[in-house]
Jmol script that loads the backbone (N, CA, C; Angstrom):
load data "model"
ATOM      1  N   MET A   1       6.028 -22.777  22.994  1.00  0.00           N
ATOM      2  CA  MET A   1       6.657 -23.320  21.853  1.00  0.00           C
ATOM      3  C   MET A   1       7.616 -23.483  21.696  1.00  0.00           C
ATOM      4  N   ASP A   2       9.157 -24.803  22.140  1.00  0.00           N
ATOM      5  CA  ASP A   2       9.755 -24.967  21.992  1.00  0.00           C
ATOM      6  C   ASP A   2      10.759 -24.617  19.878  1.00  0.00           C
ATOM      7  N   GLU A   3      12.079 -23.493  20.636  1.00  0.00           N
ATOM      8  CA  GLU A   3      12.798 -23.507  19.273  1.00  0.00           C
ATOM      9  C   GLU A   3      12.941 -24.855  18.676  1.00  0.00           C
ATOM     10  N   GLU A   4      12.628 -25.897  19.242  1.00  0.00           N
ATOM     11  CA  GLU A   4      13.590 -26.998  18.228  1.00  0.00           C
ATOM     12  C   GLU A   4      12.327 -27.145  17.105  1.00  0.00           C
ATOM     13  N   ARG A   5      10.737 -27.200  17.529  1.00  0.00           N
ATOM     14  CA  ARG A   5       9.702 -27.219  17.392  1.00  0.00           C
ATOM     15  C   ARG A   5       9.019 -26.267  16.079  1.00  0.00           C
ATOM     16  N   ILE A   6       9.862 -24.691  16.593  1.00  0.00           N
ATOM     17  CA  ILE A   6       9.655 -24.239  15.836  1.00  0.00           C
ATOM     18  C   ILE A   6      10.393 -24.008  14.222  1.00  0.00           C
ATOM     19  N   ILE A   7      11.747 -24.770  14.213  1.00  0.00           N
ATOM     20  CA  ILE A   7      13.242 -24.654  13.291  1.00  0.00           C
ATOM     21  C   ILE A   7      12.569 -26.261  12.298  1.00  0.00           C
ATOM     22  N   GLN A   8      11.803 -27.675  13.181  1.00  0.00           N
ATOM     23  CA  GLN A   8      11.339 -28.224  12.062  1.00  0.00           C
ATOM     24  C   GLN A   8      10.098 -27.422  11.658  1.00  0.00           C
ATOM     25  N   ASN A   9       9.318 -27.094  12.149  1.00  0.00           N
ATOM     26  CA  ASN A   9       7.896 -26.491  11.231  1.00  0.00           C
ATOM     27  C   ASN A   9       9.314 -25.339  10.067  1.00  0.00           C
ATOM     28  N   ILE A  10      10.118 -24.824  10.332  1.00  0.00           N
ATOM     29  CA  ILE A  10      10.700 -23.703   9.454  1.00  0.00           C
ATOM     30  C   ILE A  10      10.946 -24.892   8.314  1.00  0.00           C
ATOM     31  N   VAL A  11      11.785 -26.016   9.036  1.00  0.00           N
ATOM     32  CA  VAL A  11      12.336 -26.981   7.610  1.00  0.00           C
ATOM     33  C   VAL A  11      10.885 -27.302   6.733  1.00  0.00           C
ATOM     34  N   GLN A  12       9.731 -28.215   7.199  1.00  0.00           N
ATOM     35  CA  GLN A  12       9.376 -28.329   6.939  1.00  0.00           C
ATOM     36  C   GLN A  12       8.026 -27.772   6.422  1.00  0.00           C
ATOM     37  N   ILE A  13       8.061 -26.405   6.698  1.00  0.00           N
ATOM     38  CA  ILE A  13       7.281 -25.426   4.960  1.00  0.00           C
ATOM     39  C   ILE A  13       8.584 -25.650   4.141  1.00  0.00           C
ATOM     40  N   ARG A  14       9.990 -25.578   4.114  1.00  0.00           N
ATOM     41  CA  ARG A  14      11.054 -25.121   3.168  1.00  0.00           C
ATOM     42  C   ARG A  14      10.838 -25.966   2.364  1.00  0.00           C
ATOM     43  N   ILE A  15      11.152 -27.879   2.717  1.00  0.00           N
ATOM     44  CA  ILE A  15      10.533 -29.167   1.618  1.00  0.00           C
ATOM     45  C   ILE A  15       9.585 -28.414   1.374  1.00  0.00           C
ATOM     46  N   SER A  16       9.052 -27.541   1.641  1.00  0.00           N
ATOM     47  CA  SER A  16       7.185 -27.878   1.003  1.00  0.00           C
ATOM     48  C   SER A  16       6.927 -27.257  -0.014  1.00  0.00           C
ATOM     49  N   LYS A  17       8.011 -26.131   0.590  1.00  0.00           N
ATOM     50  CA  LYS A  17       7.858 -24.884  -0.926  1.00  0.00           C
ATOM     51  C   LYS A  17       9.447 -25.562  -2.002  1.00  0.00           C
ATOM     52  N   GLY A  18       9.312 -26.935  -2.365  1.00  0.00           N
ATOM     53  CA  GLY A  18      10.741 -27.141  -2.059  1.00  0.00           C
ATOM     54  C   GLY A  18      11.887 -26.032  -2.779  1.00  0.00           C
ATOM     55  N   LEU A  19      12.164 -25.148  -2.118  1.00  0.00           N
ATOM     56  CA  LEU A  19      13.637 -24.570  -1.031  1.00  0.00           C
ATOM     57  C   LEU A  19      14.452 -25.264  -0.587  1.00  0.00           C
ATOM     58  N   THR A  20      15.669 -25.091  -1.318  1.00  0.00           N
ATOM     59  CA  THR A  20      16.689 -26.112  -0.515  1.00  0.00           C
ATOM     60  C   THR A  20      17.477 -25.437   0.677  1.00  0.00           C
ATOM     61  N   LYS A  21      18.217 -25.369   1.117  1.00  0.00           N
ATOM     62  CA  LYS A  21      18.789 -24.939   2.232  1.00  0.00           C
ATOM     63  C   LYS A  21      19.267 -23.546   1.457  1.00  0.00           C
ATOM     64  N   ARG A  22      20.422 -23.954   0.405  1.00  0.00           N
ATOM     65  CA  ARG A  22      20.482 -23.726  -0.916  1.00  0.00           C
ATOM     66  C   ARG A  22      19.685 -21.894  -0.431  1.00  0.00           C
ATOM     67  N   SER A  23      19.506 -22.028  -1.215  1.00  0.00           N
ATOM     68  CA  SER A  23      18.164 -21.191  -1.974  1.00  0.00           C
ATOM     69  C   SER A  23      17.946 -20.231  -0.910  1.00  0.00           C
ATOM     70  N   MET A  24      17.523 -20.579   0.803  1.00  0.00           N
ATOM     71  CA  MET A  24      17.274 -19.853   1.826  1.00  0.00           C
ATOM     72  C   MET A  24      18.314 -19.291   2.184  1.00  0.00           C
ATOM     73  N   ALA A  25      19.497 -19.906   2.022  1.00  0.00           N
ATOM     74  CA  ALA A  25      20.643 -18.841   2.289  1.00  0.00           C
ATOM     75  C   ALA A  25      21.339 -17.680   1.394  1.00  0.00           C
ATOM     76  N   GLU A  26      21.046 -18.003   0.286  1.00  0.00           N
ATOM     77  CA  GLU A  26      20.775 -16.593  -0.401  1.00  0.00           C
ATOM     78  C   GLU A  26      19.799 -16.123  -0.308  1.00  0.00           C
ATOM     79  N   LEU A  27      18.659 -15.658  -0.193  1.00  0.00           N
ATOM     80  CA  LEU A  27      17.235 -15.479   0.206  1.00  0.00           C
ATOM     81  C   LEU A  27      17.476 -14.601   1.433  1.00  0.00           C
ATOM     82  N   LEU A  28      18.134 -15.310   2.441  1.00  0.00           N
ATOM     83  CA  LEU A  28      18.206 -14.388   3.880  1.00  0.00           C
ATOM     84  C   LEU A  28      19.831 -13.186   3.307  1.00  0.00           C
ATOM     85  N   PHE A  29      20.790 -13.354   2.148  1.00  0.00           N
ATOM     86  CA  PHE A  29      21.433 -13.489   2.031  1.00  0.00           C
ATOM     87  C   PHE A  29      23.035 -13.514   3.112  1.00  0.00           C
ATOM     88  N   MET A  30      23.288 -14.575   3.689  1.00  0.00           N
ATOM     89  CA  MET A  30      23.597 -15.359   4.325  1.00  0.00           C
ATOM     90  C   MET A  30      24.498 -16.174   2.712  1.00  0.00           C
ATOM     91  N   ASN A  31      25.795 -17.448   4.096  1.00  0.00           N
ATOM     92  CA  ASN A  31      26.139 -18.245   2.960  1.00  0.00           C
ATOM     93  C   ASN A  31      25.269 -20.143   4.062  1.00  0.00           C
ATOM     94  N   GLU A  32      25.279 -20.495   3.292  1.00  0.00           N
ATOM     95  CA  GLU A  32      24.704 -21.983   3.424  1.00  0.00           C
ATOM     96  C   GLU A  32      24.817 -22.003   4.283  1.00  0.00           C
ATOM     97  N   ALA A  33      26.419 -22.865   5.016  1.00  0.00           N
ATOM     98  CA  ALA A  33      26.540 -22.996   6.412  1.00  0.00           C
ATOM     99  C   ALA A  33      25.942 -22.333   7.532  1.00  0.00           C
ATOM    100  N   SER A  34      25.905 -21.316   7.600  1.00  0.00           N
ATOM    101  CA  SER A  34      25.165 -20.032   8.485  1.00  0.00           C
ATOM    102  C   SER A  34      23.526 -20.223   8.918  1.00  0.00           C
ATOM    103  N   TYR A  35      22.959 -20.589   7.287  1.00  0.00           N
ATOM    104  CA  TYR A  35      21.863 -20.958   7.514  1.00  0.00           C
ATOM    105  C   TYR A  35      21.033 -22.548   7.695  1.00  0.00           C
ATOM    106  N   GLY A  36      22.048 -23.466   7.651  1.00  0.00           N
ATOM    107  CA  GLY A  36      22.060 -24.356   8.225  1.00  0.00           C
ATOM    108  C   GLY A  36      22.300 -25.226   9.701  1.00  0.00           C
ATOM    109  N   ARG A  37      23.022 -23.610  10.397  1.00  0.00           N
ATOM    110  CA  ARG A  37      23.156 -24.237  11.628  1.00  0.00           C
ATOM    111  C   ARG A  37      21.895 -23.606  12.383  1.00  0.00           C
ATOM    112  N   ILE A  38      20.802 -22.757  11.684  1.00  0.00           N
ATOM    113  CA  ILE A  38      20.100 -22.491  12.575  1.00  0.00           C
ATOM    114  C   ILE A  38      18.914 -23.604  12.290  1.00  0.00           C
ATOM    115  N   GLU A  39      18.859 -24.335  11.000  1.00  0.00           N
ATOM    116  CA  GLU A  39      18.084 -25.508  10.957  1.00  0.00           C
ATOM    117  C   GLU A  39      18.727 -26.688  12.147  1.00  0.00           C
ATOM    118  N   ASN A  40      19.738 -26.659  11.905  1.00  0.00           N
ATOM    119  CA  ASN A  40      20.464 -27.734  12.814  1.00  0.00           C
ATOM    120  C   ASN A  40      19.982 -27.706  14.198  1.00  0.00           C
ATOM    121  N   GLY A  41      20.133 -25.996  15.095  1.00  0.00           N
ATOM    122  CA  GLY A  41      19.308 -25.374  15.957  1.00  0.00           C
ATOM    123  C   GLY A  41      21.634 -25.464  16.225  1.00  0.00           C
ATOM    124  N   LYS A  42      21.933 -24.751  16.012  1.00  0.00           N
ATOM    125  CA  LYS A  42      23.465 -24.602  16.397  1.00  0.00           C
ATOM    126  C   LYS A  42      23.708 -23.036  17.202  1.00  0.00           C
ATOM    127  N   ILE A  43      22.980 -22.635  15.749  1.00  0.00           N
ATOM    128  CA  ILE A  43      22.461 -20.685  16.701  1.00  0.00           C
ATOM    129  C   ILE A  43      20.824 -20.579  17.037  1.00  0.00           C
ATOM    130  N   ALA A  44      21.362 -19.825  17.948  1.00  0.00           N
ATOM    131  CA  ALA A  44      19.749 -19.220  18.504  1.00  0.00           C
ATOM    132  C   ALA A  44      19.419 -18.403  17.016  1.00  0.00           C
ATOM    133  N   LEU A  45      17.573 -19.146  17.008  1.00  0.00           N
ATOM    134  CA  LEU A  45      17.039 -18.497  16.545  1.00  0.00           C
ATOM    135  C   LEU A  45      16.795 -16.526  16.413  1.00  0.00           C
ATOM    136  N   SER A  46      16.837 -15.674  16.555  1.00  0.00           N
ATOM    137  CA  SER A  46      15.868 -14.224  17.674  1.00  0.00           C
ATOM    138  C   SER A  46      14.768 -14.459  16.325  1.00  0.00           C
ATOM    139  N   TYR A  47      13.882 -13.585  16.575  1.00  0.00           N
ATOM    140  CA  TYR A  47      12.412 -13.155  16.535  1.00  0.00           C
ATOM    141  C   TYR A  47      12.836 -11.967  15.062  1.00  0.00           C
ATOM    142  N   LYS A  48      13.745 -11.611  14.796  1.00  0.00           N
ATOM    143  CA  LYS A  48      13.952 -10.985  13.930  1.00  0.00           C
ATOM    144  C   LYS A  48      14.436 -12.018  11.895  1.00  0.00           C
ATOM    145  N   GLN A  49      15.217 -12.908  12.983  1.00  0.00           N
ATOM    146  CA  GLN A  49      16.253 -13.936  12.268  1.00  0.00           C
ATOM    147  C   GLN A  49      14.386 -15.291  11.505  1.00  0.00           C
ATOM    148  N   LEU A  50      13.283 -14.649  12.551  1.00  0.00           N
ATOM    149  CA  LEU A  50      12.583 -15.846  12.575  1.00  0.00           C
ATOM    150  C   LEU A  50      11.411 -15.034  11.667  1.00  0.00           C
ATOM    151  N   ALA A  51      11.084 -13.511  11.791  1.00  0.00           N
ATOM    152  CA  ALA A  51      10.370 -13.197  10.617  1.00  0.00           C
ATOM    153  C   ALA A  51      11.089 -12.878   9.295  1.00  0.00           C
ATOM    154  N   GLN A  52      12.668 -12.752   9.134  1.00  0.00           N
ATOM    155  CA  GLN A  52      13.156 -12.764   7.777  1.00  0.00           C
ATOM    156  C   GLN A  52      12.682 -14.197   7.416  1.00  0.00           C
ATOM    157  N   ILE A  53      12.756 -15.022   7.420  1.00  0.00           N
ATOM    158  CA  ILE A  53      12.403 -16.548   7.502  1.00  0.00           C
ATOM    159  C   ILE A  53      11.211 -16.832   6.849  1.00  0.00           C
ATOM    160  N   ALA A  54      10.082 -16.156   8.180  1.00  0.00           N
ATOM    161  CA  ALA A  54       8.604 -15.953   7.237  1.00  0.00           C
ATOM    162  C   ALA A  54       8.500 -15.855   6.292  1.00  0.00           C
ATOM    163  N   SER A  55       9.333 -14.568   5.707  1.00  0.00           N
ATOM    164  CA  SER A  55       8.792 -13.875   4.594  1.00  0.00           C
ATOM    165  C   SER A  55       9.312 -14.450   3.494  1.00  0.00           C
ATOM    166  N   CYS A  56      10.937 -14.836   3.161  1.00  0.00           N
ATOM    167  CA  CYS A  56      10.843 -15.774   2.720  1.00  0.00           C
ATOM    168  C   CYS A  56      10.073 -17.276   1.763  1.00  0.00           C
ATOM    169  N   LEU A  57      10.196 -17.347   2.790  1.00  0.00           N
ATOM    170  CA  LEU A  57       8.641 -18.914   2.579  1.00  0.00           C
ATOM    171  C   LEU A  57       7.189 -18.266   2.559  1.00  0.00           C
ATOM    172  N   GLN A  58       7.131 -17.088   2.252  1.00  0.00           N
ATOM    173  CA  GLN A  58       5.534 -16.296   2.356  1.00  0.00           C
ATOM    174  C   GLN A  58       5.005 -17.033   2.996  1.00  0.00           C
ATOM    175  N   VAL A  59       4.764 -17.110   4.335  1.00  0.00           N
ATOM    176  CA  VAL A  59       4.165 -16.928   5.902  1.00  0.00           C
ATOM    177  C   VAL A  59       3.767 -16.251   6.448  1.00  0.00           C
ATOM    178  N   SER A  60       3.088 -16.199   7.485  1.00  0.00           N
ATOM    179  CA  SER A  60       3.406 -15.017   8.898  1.00  0.00           C
ATOM    180  C   SER A  60       4.569 -16.076   9.868  1.00  0.00           C
ATOM    181  N   VAL A  61       5.117 -15.161  10.464  1.00  0.00           N
ATOM    182  CA  VAL A  61       5.793 -15.926  12.129  1.00  0.00           C
ATOM    183  C   VAL A  61       4.659 -17.304  11.906  1.00  0.00           C
ATOM    184  N   ILE A  62       3.254 -16.570  12.826  1.00  0.00           N
ATOM    185  CA  ILE A  62       2.405 -17.135  13.698  1.00  0.00           C
ATOM    186  C   ILE A  62       1.850 -18.714  12.962  1.00  0.00           C
ATOM    187  N   ASP A  63       1.883 -18.789  11.582  1.00  0.00           N
ATOM    188  CA  ASP A  63       1.867 -19.746  10.652  1.00  0.00           C
ATOM    189  C   ASP A  63       2.734 -21.078  11.129  1.00  0.00           C
ATOM    190  N   ILE A  64       4.240 -20.131  10.983  1.00  0.00           N
ATOM    191  CA  ILE A  64       5.223 -21.059  11.851  1.00  0.00           C
ATOM    192  C   ILE A  64       5.568 -21.891  12.772  1.00  0.00           C
ATOM    193  N   ILE A  65       4.922 -20.677  14.145  1.00  0.00           N
ATOM    194  CA  ILE A  65       4.430 -21.151  14.850  1.00  0.00           C
ATOM    195  C   ILE A  65       3.568 -22.066  14.609  1.00  0.00           C
ATOM    196  N   SER A  66       2.252 -22.067  14.447  1.00  0.00           N
ATOM    197  CA  SER A  66       1.202 -23.222  13.861  1.00  0.00           C
ATOM    198  C   SER A  66       1.518 -23.616  13.501  1.00  0.00           C
ATOM    199  N   TYR A  67       2.035 -24.543  12.241  1.00  0.00           N
ATOM    200  CA  TYR A  67       2.364 -25.050  11.685  1.00  0.00           C
ATOM    201  C   TYR A  67       2.044 -26.798  12.233  1.00  0.00           C
ATOM    202  N   PRO A  68       1.364 -27.228  11.441  1.00  0.00           N
ATOM    203  CA  PRO A  68       0.587 -27.705   9.874  1.00  0.00           C
ATOM    204  C   PRO A  68      -0.744 -27.040   9.731  1.00  0.00           C
ATOM    205  N   ASP A  69      -0.878 -26.486  11.149  1.00  0.00           N
ATOM    206  CA  ASP A  69      -2.006 -25.950  11.135  1.00  0.00           C
ATOM    207  C   ASP A  69      -2.002 -24.322  10.325  1.00  0.00           C
ATOM    208  N   LYS A  70      -3.256 -23.119  10.143  1.00  0.00           N
ATOM    209  CA  LYS A  70      -2.948 -22.161  10.137  1.00  0.00           C
ATOM    210  C   LYS A  70      -3.407 -21.565  10.229  1.00  0.00           C
ATOM    211  N   TYR A  71      -2.643 -20.817  11.671  1.00  0.00           N
ATOM    212  CA  TYR A  71      -3.798 -19.579  12.841  1.00  0.00           C
ATOM    213  C   TYR A  71      -4.620 -18.784  12.253  1.00  0.00           C
ATOM    214  N   VAL A  72      -5.478 -19.092  12.244  1.00  0.00           N
ATOM    215  CA  VAL A  72      -6.892 -17.796  12.360  1.00  0.00           C
ATOM    216  C   VAL A  72      -7.390 -18.375  13.348  1.00  0.00           C
ATOM    217  N   LYS A  73      -7.649 -16.319  13.713  1.00  0.00           N
ATOM    218  CA  LYS A  73      -8.902 -16.386  15.105  1.00  0.00           C
ATOM    219  C   LYS A  73      -9.617 -16.238  14.990  1.00  0.00           C
ATOM    220  N   LEU A  74     -10.701 -16.226  15.936  1.00  0.00           N
ATOM    221  CA  LEU A  74     -12.271 -16.405  15.498  1.00  0.00           C
ATOM    222  C   LEU A  74     -12.717 -16.077  16.773  1.00  0.00           C
ATOM    223  N   GLU A  75     -13.627 -15.258  16.242  1.00  0.00           N
ATOM    224  CA  GLU A  75     -13.803 -14.768  17.240  1.00  0.00           C
ATOM    225  C   GLU A  75     -14.938 -15.214  17.932  1.00  0.00           C
ATOM    226  N   LYS A  76     -15.120 -14.830  19.063  1.00  0.00           N
ATOM    227  CA  LYS A  76     -16.409 -16.152  20.084  1.00  0.00           C
ATOM    228  C   LYS A  76     -17.382 -16.055  19.800  1.00  0.00           C
ATOM    229  N   GLY A  77     -17.913 -17.850  18.926  1.00  0.00           N
ATOM    230  CA  GLY A  77     -19.145 -18.287  18.476  1.00  0.00           C
ATOM    231  C   GLY A  77     -19.013 -18.245  17.206  1.00  0.00           C
ATOM    232  N   GLN A  78     -17.962 -17.315  16.396  1.00  0.00           N
ATOM    233  CA  GLN A  78     -17.493 -18.022  14.542  1.00  0.00           C
ATOM    234  C   GLN A  78     -17.316 -18.781  14.763  1.00  0.00           C
ATOM    235  N   GLU A  79     -18.208 -19.558  13.799  1.00  0.00           N
ATOM    236  CA  GLU A  79     -17.340 -20.962  12.769  1.00  0.00           C
ATOM    237  C   GLU A  79     -16.621 -20.705  12.041  1.00  0.00           C
ATOM    238  N   GLU A  80     -16.476 -19.858  10.945  1.00  0.00           N
ATOM    239  CA  GLU A  80     -14.955 -19.858  10.098  1.00  0.00           C
ATOM    240  C   GLU A  80     -15.414 -17.319   9.996  1.00  0.00           C
ATOM    241  N   PRO A  81     -13.417 -18.106   9.329  1.00  0.00           N
ATOM    242  CA  PRO A  81     -13.088 -16.428   9.242  1.00  0.00           C
ATOM    243  C   PRO A  81     -14.045 -15.719   8.619  1.00  0.00           C
ATOM    244  N   VAL A  82     -13.290 -14.633   8.674  1.00  0.00           N
ATOM    245  CA  VAL A  82     -14.884 -13.048   7.732  1.00  0.00           C
ATOM    246  C   VAL A  82     -13.327 -12.419   7.089  1.00  0.00           C
ATOM    247  N   GLU A  83     -13.712 -12.591   5.975  1.00  0.00           N
ATOM    248  CA  GLU A  83     -13.065 -12.450   5.120  1.00  0.00           C
ATOM    249  C   GLU A  83     -12.953 -10.725   4.370  1.00  0.00           C
ATOM    250  N   ALA A  84     -12.229 -10.721   4.590  1.00  0.00           N
ATOM    251  CA  ALA A  84     -12.343  -8.867   4.836  1.00  0.00           C
ATOM    252  C   ALA A  84     -11.967  -8.231   3.073  1.00  0.00           C
ATOM    253  N   VAL A  85     -11.258  -7.430   2.454  1.00  0.00           N
ATOM    254  CA  VAL A  85     -11.347  -6.060   1.505  1.00  0.00           C
ATOM    255  C   VAL A  85     -10.836  -5.135   1.458  1.00  0.00           C
ATOM    256  N   LEU A  86      -9.479  -5.055   1.033  1.00  0.00           N
ATOM    257  CA  LEU A  86      -8.665  -3.821   1.268  1.00  0.00           C
ATOM    258  C   LEU A  86      -8.831  -3.292  -0.052  1.00  0.00           C
ATOM    259  N   GLN A  87      -9.394  -1.711  -0.029  1.00  0.00           N
ATOM    260  CA  GLN A  87      -9.514  -0.995  -0.790  1.00  0.00           C
ATOM    261  C   GLN A  87      -8.414   0.433  -0.379  1.00  0.00           C
ATOM    262  N   ILE A  88      -7.597   0.415  -1.649  1.00  0.00           N
ATOM    263  CA  ILE A  88      -6.203   1.353  -1.719  1.00  0.00           C
ATOM    264  C   ILE A  88      -6.057   2.341  -2.989  1.00  0.00           C
ATOM    265  N   LYS A  89      -6.349   3.816  -2.026  1.00  0.00           N
ATOM    266  CA  LYS A  89      -6.551   4.763  -3.536  1.00  0.00           C
ATOM    267  C   LYS A  89      -5.400   4.860  -4.182  1.00  0.00           C
ATOM    268  N   LEU A  90      -4.809   5.005  -4.941  1.00  0.00           N
ATOM    269  CA  LEU A  90      -3.492   5.330  -5.171  1.00  0.00           C
ATOM    270  C   LEU A  90      -3.397   6.269  -6.726  1.00  0.00           C
ATOM    271  N   LYS A  91      -2.243   6.986  -6.516  1.00  0.00           N
ATOM    272  CA  LYS A  91      -2.547   7.664  -8.048  1.00  0.00           C
ATOM    273  C   LYS A  91      -1.581   7.048  -9.326  1.00  0.00           C
ATOM    274  N   LYS A  92      -2.480   7.623 -10.232  1.00  0.00           N
ATOM    275  CA  LYS A  92      -2.350   5.788 -12.331  1.00  0.00           C
ATOM    276  C   LYS A  92      -1.086   5.235 -11.946  1.00  0.00           C
ATOM    277  N   ASP A  93       0.009   6.272 -11.255  1.00  0.00           N
ATOM    278  CA  ASP A  93       1.433   5.774 -11.877  1.00  0.00           C
ATOM    279  C   ASP A  93       1.897   5.162 -10.225  1.00  0.00           C
ATOM    280  N   LYS A  94       1.686   4.748  -9.007  1.00  0.00           N
ATOM    281  CA  LYS A  94       1.629   3.747  -8.243  1.00  0.00           C
ATOM    282  C   LYS A  94       0.699   2.866  -8.181  1.00  0.00           C
ATOM    283  N   LYS A  95      -0.448   3.242  -9.363  1.00  0.00           N
ATOM    284  CA  LYS A  95      -1.238   1.577  -9.388  1.00  0.00           C
ATOM    285  C   LYS A  95      -0.394   0.911 -10.395  1.00  0.00           C
ATOM    286  N   ASP A  96      -0.130   1.430 -10.857  1.00  0.00           N
ATOM    287  CA  ASP A  96       0.771   0.456 -12.210  1.00  0.00           C
ATOM    288  C   ASP A  96       1.726  -0.342 -11.637  1.00  0.00           C
ATOM    289  N   GLN A  97       1.877   0.777 -10.565  1.00  0.00           N
ATOM    290  CA  GLN A  97       3.513   0.170  -9.781  1.00  0.00           C
ATOM    291  C   GLN A  97       2.923  -1.596  -9.114  1.00  0.00           C
ATOM    292  N   VAL A  98       2.520  -0.766  -8.576  1.00  0.00           N
ATOM    293  CA  VAL A  98       0.992  -2.063  -7.031  1.00  0.00           C
ATOM    294  C   VAL A  98       0.735  -3.649  -8.008  1.00  0.00           C
ATOM    295  N   LEU A  99       0.155  -3.468 -10.020  1.00  0.00           N
ATOM    296  CA  LEU A  99      -0.686  -4.004 -10.708  1.00  0.00           C
ATOM    297  C   LEU A  99       0.589  -5.130 -10.722  1.00  0.00           C
ATOM    298  N   LYS A 100       1.967  -4.863 -11.077  1.00  0.00           N
ATOM    299  CA  LYS A 100       2.578  -4.967 -11.615  1.00  0.00           C
ATOM    300  C   LYS A 100       3.240  -5.766 -10.821  1.00  0.00           C
ATOM    301  N   LEU A 101       3.205  -5.447  -9.939  1.00  0.00           N
ATOM    302  CA  LEU A 101       3.708  -6.354  -8.501  1.00  0.00           C
ATOM    303  C   LEU A 101       3.453  -7.537  -8.590  1.00  0.00           C
ATOM    304  N   VAL A 102       1.531  -7.466  -8.027  1.00  0.00           N
ATOM    305  CA  VAL A 102       0.454  -8.502  -7.598  1.00  0.00           C
ATOM    306  C   VAL A 102       0.973  -9.438  -9.061  1.00  0.00           C
ATOM    307  N   PHE A 103       0.706  -8.923  -9.705  1.00  0.00           N
ATOM    308  CA  PHE A 103       0.404  -9.856 -10.860  1.00  0.00           C
ATOM    309  C   PHE A 103       1.523  -9.543 -12.032  1.00  0.00           C
ATOM    310  N   GLY A 104       2.113  -8.976 -12.250  1.00  0.00           N
ATOM    311  CA  GLY A 104       3.543  -9.735 -13.180  1.00  0.00           C
ATOM    312  C   GLY A 104       3.009  -8.213 -14.410  1.00  0.00           C
ATOM    313  N   GLU A 105       3.939  -8.482 -15.253  1.00  0.00           N
ATOM    314  CA  GLU A 105       4.025  -8.046 -16.258  1.00  0.00           C
ATOM    315  C   GLU A 105       2.640  -7.889 -17.439  1.00  0.00           C
ATOM    316  N   ASN A 106       1.541  -8.928 -16.845  1.00  0.00           N
ATOM    317  CA  ASN A 106       0.636  -9.394 -17.393  1.00  0.00           C
ATOM    318  C   ASN A 106      -0.477  -8.603 -17.361  1.00  0.00           C
ATOM    319  N   ASN A 107      -0.584  -7.553 -16.499  1.00  0.00           N
ATOM    320  CA  ASN A 107      -1.851  -7.529 -15.723  1.00  0.00           C
ATOM    321  C   ASN A 107      -3.042  -7.304 -16.155  1.00  0.00           C
ATOM    322  N   ILE A 108      -2.973  -6.181 -17.239  1.00  0.00           N
ATOM    323  CA  ILE A 108      -3.792  -5.415 -18.310  1.00  0.00           C
ATOM    324  C   ILE A 108      -4.061  -6.555 -18.880  1.00  0.00           C
ATOM    325  N   GLU A 109      -4.198  -7.562 -19.283  1.00  0.00           N
ATOM    326  CA  GLU A 109      -4.413  -9.182 -19.949  1.00  0.00           C
ATOM    327  C   GLU A 109      -5.231  -9.430 -18.528  1.00  0.00           C
ATOM    328  N   ILE A 110      -4.503  -9.933 -17.422  1.00  0.00           N
ATOM    329  CA  ILE A 110      -5.628 -10.592 -16.065  1.00  0.00           C
ATOM    330  C   ILE A 110      -6.538  -9.402 -16.511  1.00  0.00           C
ATOM    331  N   LEU A 111      -6.985  -8.428 -16.227  1.00  0.00           N
ATOM    332  CA  LEU A 111      -7.588  -7.764 -15.385  1.00  0.00           C
ATOM    333  C   LEU A 111      -8.813  -7.603 -16.666  1.00  0.00           C
ATOM    334  N   ASN A 112      -7.906  -7.689 -17.735  1.00  0.00           N
ATOM    335  CA  ASN A 112      -9.578  -7.324 -18.859  1.00  0.00           C
ATOM    336  C   ASN A 112      -9.853  -9.084 -19.322  1.00  0.00           C
ATOM    337  N   LYS A 113     -10.020 -10.181 -18.412  1.00  0.00           N
ATOM    338  CA  LYS A 113     -10.646 -10.777 -18.626  1.00  0.00           C
ATOM    339  C   LYS A 113     -12.024 -11.388 -17.985  1.00  0.00           C
TER     340      LYS A 113
END
end "model"
wireframe off; spacefill off
backbone 0.3
color backbone group
């Protein structure tokens, strides 16, 4: 896939998420003009920048590349993706930090429902 198509995908995803060029620039710690040059194809897009943009858009790099399709690798003969559950053992103080990160300050009310 060429860089022009990847940039088009970035723009479409950014717009679909209601983000402006200015907000993207702020998330990337750069000025709006520099970010605009990325979207206009005036600055070559490095993988590091693509990964940072993907993080700001809360998608994976492969999802940007395969947009609008969501990339899901299926095993041969498999009809739909497998659901996996990740379990991590944490000490209470770390568990509370992770729950706040995932659910915000209201994590106790969410977990008690």
